[in-house]
C-alpha positions in Angstrom: 98.8 125.6 31.9 101.6 123.2 30.7 103.9 124.7 33.3 101.5 124.3 36.2 100.2 120.8 35.5 103.4 118.9 36.6 103.4 120.8 40.0 99.8 119.7 40.6 100.6 116.1 39.7 103.6 116.1 42.0 101.5 117.6 44.8 98.8 115.0 44.2 101.4 112.2 44.3 102.8 113.6 47.6 99.4 113.9 49.4 98.1 110.5 48.3 100.8 108.4 50.0 100.4 110.4 53.2 96.7 109.9 53.2 97.0 106.2 52.4 99.6 105.9 55.2 97.3 107.6 57.7 94.4 105.4 56.7 96.6 102.3 57.0 97.9 103.2 60.4 94.3 104.0 61.6 93.1 100.7 60.3 95.9 98.8 62.0 95.4 100.7 65.3 91.7 99.9 65.4 92.3 96.3 64.6 94.5 95.9 67.6 92.5 94.2 70.4 93.8 96.7 73.0 92.2 99.5 71.1 88.8 97.8 70.8 88.9 96.8 74.5 89.8 100.4 75.4 86.9 101.9 73.6 84.5 99.4 75.3 86.0 100.1 78.7 85.6 103.9 78.2 82.0 103.4 77.3 81.5 101.2 80.4 83.3 103.4 82.8 81.8 106.5 81.3 78.4 105.1 82.4 79.5 103.7 85.7 81.8 106.5 86.8 81.4 109.7 84.8 77.7 109.7 84.4 76.9 109.4 88.1 79.3 112.2 89.0 77.7 114.5 86.3 74.3 113.5 87.5 75.3 114.4 91.1 76.7 117.8 90.1 73.6 118.6 88.0 71.4 117.7 91.0 72.9 120.6 92.8 71.6 123.1 90.3 68.4 121.5 89.0 65.0 121.6 90.8 64.0 118.3 92.2 60.6 116.8 92.3 58.6 118.3 95.3 60.8 121.4 95.5 59.0 123.4 92.8 57.3 125.8 95.2 60.4 126.4 97.3 62.7 127.0 94.3 60.1 129.0 92.3 60.7 126.9 89.1 59.6 123.7 87.5 61.2 120.3 88.1 64.3 119.9 86.1 64.9 123.6 85.6 68.1 125.3 86.6 68.1 127.0 90.0 70.4 128.4 92.6 68.1 127.6 95.5 70.1 124.7 96.8 73.4 126.6 96.6 71.9 129.5 98.5 70.4 127.3 101.1 73.7 125.6 101.8 76.0 128.6 101.5 74.1 131.7 102.5 70.8 130.8 104.3 70.1 131.1 108.1 70.7 127.4 108.4 74.0 127.4 106.5 76.0 127.4 109.7 74.2 124.3 111.0 74.1 122.2 107.8 77.4 123.2 106.2 80.0 125.5 107.8 80.1 123.8 111.2 80.3 120.3 109.7 82.9 121.5 107.3 85.1 122.9 110.1 84.6 119.7 112.1 85.5 117.6 109.1 88.8 119.5 108.4 89.6 119.4 112.1 89.4 115.7 112.6 91.0 115.0 109.2 94.1 117.1 109.7 94.5 116.1 113.3 94.2 112.4 112.6 96.6 112.6 109.6 99.2 114.4 111.7 98.9 111.8 114.6 99.0 108.9 112.1 102.2 110.2 110.5 103.8 110.9 113.9 103.1 107.3 115.1 103.4 105.5 111.7 106.7 106.9 110.4 108.9 106.0 113.5 107.3 102.5 113.5 108.0 102.1 109.8 111.7 103.1 110.4 111.9 100.5 113.2 110.5 97.8 110.8 112.6 98.8 107.8 116.0 99.9 109.2 116.6 98.4 112.6 117.2 95.0 114.3 113.8 95.2 116.1 112.9 91.7 117.4 110.1 90.0 115.5 110.0 92.8 112.9 108.9 90.5 110.1 105.9 89.4 112.2 105.1 93.0 113.2 105.3 94.0 109.5 102.2 91.9 108.9 100.5 92.2 112.2 100.4 96.0 112.3 98.5 96.0 109.0 95.6 94.2 110.5 93.7 97.4 111.5 93.4 98.3 107.8 91.5 95.1 107.3 89.0 96.0 110.1 86.2 98.5 109.6 87.0 101.9 111.0 83.8 101.9 113.1 85.0 98.6 114.8 87.2 100.9 116.9 84.2 103.2 117.5 82.0 100.3 118.8 84.9 99.2 121.0 85.3 102.8 122.3 81.6 103.1 123.2 81.6 99.7 124.9 84.3 101.0 127.3 83.6 104.7 127.6 79.8 105.0 127.0 78.0 107.1 129.6 74.4 108.0 130.4 74.1 110.8 127.8 72.9 108.2 125.3 70.4 105.4 125.7 71.2 101.7 125.8 73.5 99.6 128.0 76.0 100.9 130.4 79.7 101.3 129.4 82.3 99.2 131.1 83.8 102.1 133.0 80.4 103.3 134.2 79.5 99.8 135.3 82.7 99.8 137.4 81.7 103.0 139.1 83.2 105.8 137.1 81.2 107.8 134.6 83.4 109.1 131.7 82.9 112.8 130.8 81.1 113.6 127.5 84.3 114.9 125.9 85.9 111.5 126.4 82.9 109.4 125.5 81.8 111.2 122.4 82.8 114.0 120.0 86.1 115.0 118.3 88.6 113.5 120.6 87.6 109.8 120.3 87.0 110.3 116.5 90.5 111.6 116.0 92.0 108.8 118.1 90.2 106.1 116.2 91.0 107.6 112.8 94.7 107.7 113.9 94.6 104.0 114.9 92.8 103.1 111.6 95.1 105.2 109.4 98.4 104.3 110.9 98.7 101.1 108.8 98.6 103.2 105.6 101.6 105.1 106.8 103.4 101.9 107.9 102.7 100.1 104.7 103.7 102.9 102.3 106.6 104.3 104.3 108.1 100.9 105.1 108.3 100.0 101.5 109.8 103.4 100.7 112.4 103.2 103.4 113.6 99.8 102.3 114.4 101.3 98.9 116.3 104.4 100.2 120.0 104.4 99.2 122.0 103.9 102.4 125.2 105.4 100.8 123.7 108.9 101.0 123.2 108.7 104.7 126.6 107.1 105.2 128.3 109.9 103.2 126.5 112.6 105.2 127.5 110.9 108.4 131.1 110.8 107.4 130.9 114.6 106.5 129.9 115.3 110.1 126.1 115.7 109.7 124.1 114.9 112.8 121.2 112.4 112.8 118.7 115.2 112.8 120.4 116.9 109.9 120.5 113.6 107.9 116.9 113.0 108.6 115.8 116.6 107.6 118.0 117.0 104.5 118.2 113.4 103.1 115.6 111.0 104.4 112.6 113.3 104.6 112.9 114.6 101.0 113.3 111.1 99.7 110.3 109.9 101.7 108.1 112.9 100.7 106.3 111.0 97.8 105.3 108.2 100.2 104.3 110.6 103.0 102.2 112.7 100.6 100.5 109.6 99.1 99.6 108.4 102.6 98.4 111.8 103.6 96.1 112.3 100.6 94.7 108.8 100.9 93.9 109.3 104.6 92.4 112.7 103.9 90.0 111.3 101.2 89.0 108.5 103.6 88.5 110.8 106.5 86.3 113.2 104.6 84.0 110.3 103.4 84.0 108.1 106.5 80.5 107.8 107.9 80.4 105.1 110.5 82.8 106.5 113.1 81.3 110.0 113.1 77.8 108.4 113.2 78.5 106.3 116.3 80.6 108.8 118.2 79.6 112.1 116.9 75.8 112.2 116.9 75.3 111.5 120.6 77.3 114.7 121.3 75.7 116.6 118.4 79.1 116.6 116.6 78.3 116.8 112.9 80.7 116.3 110.0 80.0 116.5 106.2 79.3 112.8 105.9 76.7 112.7 108.7 75.1 115.9 107.4 74.9 114.4 104.0 73.3 111.3 105.3 70.8 113.4 107.3 69.9 115.4 104.2 69.2 112.2 102.3 67.1 110.8 105.2 65.0 113.9 105.3 64.4 113.9 101.5 66.6 117.0 100.8 68.2 115.6 97.7 69.3 119.0 96.3 71.0 120.0 99.5 72.6 116.5 99.6 73.9 117.1 96.1 75.5 120.4 97.0 77.2 118.9 100.1 78.4 115.9 98.1 79.8 118.2 95.4 81.8 120.0 98.1 83.2 116.7 99.3 84.2 115.9 95.7 86.0 119.3 95.5 87.9 118.6 98.7 89.0 115.3 97.2 90.1 117.1 94.0 92.0 119.7 96.0 93.9 117.0 97.9 94.8 115.3 94.7 96.1 118.5 93.1 98.2 119.3 96.1 99.6 115.7 96.0 100.5 116.1 92.3 102.2 119.4 92.8 104.4 118.3 95.7 105.2 115.0 93.9 106.5 117.0 90.9 108.7 119.0 93.3 109.8 115.8 94.9 111.3 114.5 91.7 114.2 116.9 92.4 115.3 114.5 95.1 115.3 111.3 93.0 118.5 109.3 93.2 120.5 109.0 89.9 123.0 106.4 91.0 123.0 102.8 89.9 122.0 99.9 92.1 122.0 101.0 95.7 123.8 99.2 98.4 121.7 97.1 100.8 120.2 99.2 103.5 122.3 99.1 106.7 120.5 97.7 109.7 120.8 100.1 112.6 121.4 98.3 115.9 119.1 99.4 118.6 121.4 98.3 121.4 120.1 99.3 124.8 116.9 100.8 123.2 115.9 97.4 121.8 113.6 96.5 124.7 112.0 99.9 124.7 111.4 99.9 121.0 109.9 96.4 121.1 107.6 97.5 124.0 106.3 100.5 122.1 105.6 98.5 118.9 103.9 95.8 120.9 101.9 98.4 122.7 100.7 99.8 119.3 99.6 96.3 118.2 97.8 95.8 121.5 96.0 99.1 121.3 95.1 98.9 117.6 94.3 95.2 117.3 94.0 93.2 120.6 92.1 95.7 122.6 89.4 96.6 120.1 88.7 93.0 119.0 89.0 91.7 122.5 86.5 94.3 123.8 84.0 93.5 121.1 84.3 89.7 121.6 83.9 90.0 125.4 81.0 92.4 125.0 79.1 89.7 123.1 79.4 87.1 125.9 78.6 89.3 128.9 75.1 89.8 130.2 76.0 92.9 132.2 78.7 95.1 130.7 81.9 95.4 132.6 81.0 92.7 135.2 83.7 90.0 134.8 82.4 87.4 137.2 82.2 83.9 135.6 78.4 83.7 136.2 78.0 86.8 134.0 79.3 85.1 130.8 76.9 83.6 128.4 76.7 82.4 124.7 73.0 83.5 124.4 73.8 86.4 122.1 75.5 84.0 119.7 73.3 80.9 119.8 70.4 81.7 122.1 66.7 81.8 121.4 63.8 84.0 122.6 66.1 86.9 123.6 64.5 90.1 124.9 65.5 92.0 121.8 62.3 92.6 119.7 62.8 92.0 116.0 66.1 90.2 116.6 65.3 87.7 119.3 67.8 85.0 118.3 71.5 84.7 118.6 73.6 86.0 115.8 74.8 82.5 114.6 71.2 81.1 114.5 69.4 84.2 113.2 68.2 84.0 109.6 68.8 87.8 109.2 72.5 87.2 109.9 72.9 84.4 107.4 70.9 86.3 104.8 73.2 89.3 105.2 76.3 87.1 105.3 75.3 85.4 102.0 74.6 88.8 100.4 78.0 90.1 101.5 80.0 87.1 100.3 78.4 86.8 96.8 78.0 90.5 96.1 81.4 91.5 97.4 83.1 88.4 95.9 81.6 89.0 92.5 82.4 92.7 92.6 86.0 92.0 93.6 86.6 89.4 90.9 85.2 91.7 88.2 87.3 94.6 89.6 90.5 92.6 89.4 89.8 91.5 85.8 88.7 94.9 84.7 91.9 96.4 86.3 94.0 93.9 84.3 92.1 94.9 81.1 92.8 98.6 81.9 96.5 97.8 82.3 96.5 95.9 79.0 95.0 98.8 77.2 97.3 101.4 78.8 100.5 99.3 78.1 99.6 97.6 74.8 97.3 100.0 72.9 99.0 101.9 70.0 96.7 104.9 70.8 98.3 106.5 73.8 95.4 108.9 74.2 93.1 105.9 74.8 95.2 104.7 77.7 95.5 108.2 79.2 91.7 108.7 79.0 91.2 105.3 80.8 93.6 106.2 83.5 91.9 109.5 84.2 88.4 108.0 84.2 89.2 105.1 86.4 90.9 107.4 88.9 87.9 109.6 89.3 86.2 107.6 92.1 89.3 108.3 94.2 88.2 112.0 94.3 84.7 111.1 95.4 84.1 110.1 99.0 82.1 106.9 99.4 78.9 108.5 100.7 78.9 111.1 98.0 79.5 108.5 95.3 76.5 106.6 96.7 74.4 109.8 96.4 75.6 110.0 92.8 74.4 106.5 92.0 71.1 107.1 93.8 70.5 110.2 91.6 71.3 108.3 88.4 69.8 104.9 89.0 66.8 105.6 91.2 64.6 106.0 88.1 64.5 104.3 84.7 66.7 106.0 82.1 66.3 104.8 78.5 66.7 101.0 78.3 68.3 100.9 81.8 65.6 100.1 84.5 65.6 101.6 88.0 68.3 99.7 89.9 67.6 101.1 93.4 66.7 98.2 95.7 68.5 95.6 93.6 71.8 93.8 94.1 73.0 95.1 90.8 73.4 98.7 92.0 75.5 97.5 95.0 77.8 95.4 92.8 78.2 98.2 90.2 79.1 100.8 92.8 81.6 98.5 94.5 83.3 97.8 91.1 83.4 101.5 90.2 84.7 102.6 93.6 87.7 100.3 93.6 88.8 100.9 90.1 91.5 103.4 91.0 93.4 100.8 92.9 92.6 97.9 90.5 93.6 99.9 87.5 96.9 101.0 89.1 97.7 97.4 90.0 96.8 96.2 86.5 99.0 98.8 84.8 101.9 98.0 87.2 101.6 94.3 86.4 101.3 94.7 82.6 104.4 96.9 82.6 106.4 94.1 84.1 105.2 91.5 81.5 106.9 91.4 78.1 105.1 90.9 74.8 107.1 87.8 73.8 104.8 85.2 75.3 101.7 86.8 73.9 103.3 87.3 70.5 104.4 83.6 70.4 100.8 82.5 71.2 99.5 84.9 68.5 101.9 83.4 65.9 100.4 80.0 66.7 96.9 81.3 65.9 95.6 81.9 69.4 92.9 84.5 69.5 92.9 87.3 72.0 90.5 85.6 74.5 92.6 82.4 74.5 95.8 84.4 74.9 94.3 86.3 77.8 93.0 83.0 79.4 96.1 80.8 78.9 99.0 83.3 78.8 98.4 86.7 80.4 96.1 85.8 83.4 98.2 82.7 84.5 101.4 84.7 84.3 99.9 87.5 86.3 97.7 85.6 88.7 99.5 86.9 91.7 98.9 90.5 90.6 95.2 89.7 89.7 94.7 88.2 93.1 96.2 91.3 94.8 94.0 93.5 92.7 91.0 91.4 93.8 92.1 91.2 97.5 91.9 94.9 98.1 88.4 95.4 96.7 87.2 92.3 98.7 88.6 93.6 102.0 87.2 97.1 101.3 83.8 95.7 100.2 83.4 93.4 103.3 84.0 96.3 105.7 82.6 99.1 103.6 79.7 101.1 105.1 79.7 104.6 103.6 79.3 103.2 100.1 76.2 101.1 100.8 74.5 102.7 103.8 71.9 104.5 101.6 71.7 102.0 98.7 71.0 98.8 100.7 67.4 97.8 101.4 66.0 95.0 103.6 66.2 92.7 100.6 69.8 93.5 99.9 71.0 93.8 103.5 74.7 93.4 104.0 76.6 92.6 107.2 77.7 96.2 107.6 74.3 97.7 107.2 72.8 95.0 109.5 75.2 96.0 112.2 74.3 99.7 111.8 70.6 98.8 112.0 71.2 96.9 115.3 73.1 99.9 116.6 70.1 102.2 115.8 67.9 99.8 117.8 70.3 99.8 120.7 71.1 96.1 120.5 74.8 96.4 121.3 75.5 92.8 121.9 74.2 91.7 118.5 75.8 94.6 116.7 79.2 93.9 118.2 78.8 90.2 117.3 78.0 91.0 113.7 81.1 93.3 113.5 83.2 90.4 114.9 81.9 88.2 112.1 82.8 91.0 109.5 86.3 91.1 110.9 86.6 87.4 110.7 85.5 87.3 107.1 87.9 90.1 106.1 90.9 88.5 107.9 90.2 85.0 106.7 89.7 86.2 103.1 93.0 88.2 103.2 94.9 85.2 104.7 93.5 82.7 102.2 94.3 84.9 99.2 97.8 85.6 100.4 98.5 81.9 101.0 97.0 80.7 97.8 98.4 83.3 95.4 101.4 84.6 97.4 100.1 88.1 97.1 99.9 91.1 99.5 98.1 94.4 100.1 101.1 96.4 98.8 100.7 94.8 95.4 97.0 95.7 95.5 97.9 99.3 96.1 100.1 99.3 93.1 103.3 98.2 94.7 
């Protein structure tokens, strides 16, 4: 025993310092404010993001109330009835497979067209002596700030024919009736998606092109490579991350976009997943809606996985040199006028024509009749109009002001909260001593990116439609709209917050801490003032998206929580084209003014809101 005791004592002495060291590190880690904030944020986003998605997925395999007889099981029990109805029933072709094919068709075609039009324009803006290229760099981003269905309303104003009720289209008023394939269906939807998505390509690819090392292209040129070879073997591989990011973002938006397909697809019987999902909800088929929404989530996840895989491969093309030479400006020479004309035409088609069409349609009694006597302001400021239920002009109607006030305060509050929460996420990711905490936060806050807006709204409806524990039923309240706006924009806000915090050193915060400033005061007087531009950018993007967003709120808004977007869609359903277009013009004005004011006050931009 005497020989064994010293070994036990030495073993005990070795374990005790290790245990004490671990306990000390754990205590220090949990006393760090970033750790405590990270835990609270995980609990918050777990309820706002993870729980709704889980509730949505469970709704696809649990019997809903009222479906007990159809499913042959009690409410809340597991069932495969909804899966079978969507994937293998006699109506599967109508409610799922045809909408799925249509969704993939318009998504892939619009992405291809947006890349084909956006990449050359980005090259002209970033690498050539195009006249007014600085002005075009901002002006061509305007379509992003407009609702996608703005273009759909402008299209119907011009090309509408007698296959749908309501007022005549401009071309039909002038004596030519457009065919159905031109007025409605996949062709106009693809064209409108292309116009709406092109700014994503221009924004992301222009920034990427400005950072490309010009010496590689110069070396290849000196080695005898043609322009096509230099583009294929040097420029394109280096641009692949930006192109893939733009493509995946466009795909996710195309899958979840509701307004365009609703306005232009339904008159021709052209169904996509988002309109089928909305129809299932409207007809009280919650289980079928949950299955379709789950499919949309899977499509978003597949696009993300493809993006991640190709981005890993793209790292093989990263430059390893030092500071690159300034990008050489390519003179356009005799093609300068042609290039300027093409870019100006793109701006005219994507901005001037849609907005001009909508504005003119609100001041014309008879569509397409341009005589001076046909113009009127009655649809803006008139009274006793022949539109039952909305018999006042848009600017004097209490419904408009009620919806405008709801839009401003709900979207504004959600945008401010999103910007601040994004900064807190960035603080935890960069400052927390527990790396696992930051990783978990980044994963959770990125989840809404995988869920199309309408599917995310279904998830919130399934979770918050009834009381759950201490949380009351939130459907029909402003709270549910604010919460879903915050959760939906967290992928962009968190990315902007992480990017901003990585550029901020710890010296200023440590100096304030050494003077006795608590965390809240350090955040208020040091971090937020130093990062106010980034916070404003992280707030700007949610504000623009919230003002123009429709898919996220179309099934959650009620008459008491009517927003501008839902009001315009209600007017479209009633066939009140003048009033609907006027409301959309106001939405565009609010989004454009909010963007301009934020950029002027805080010297921020949309690129920073996207994570730079």
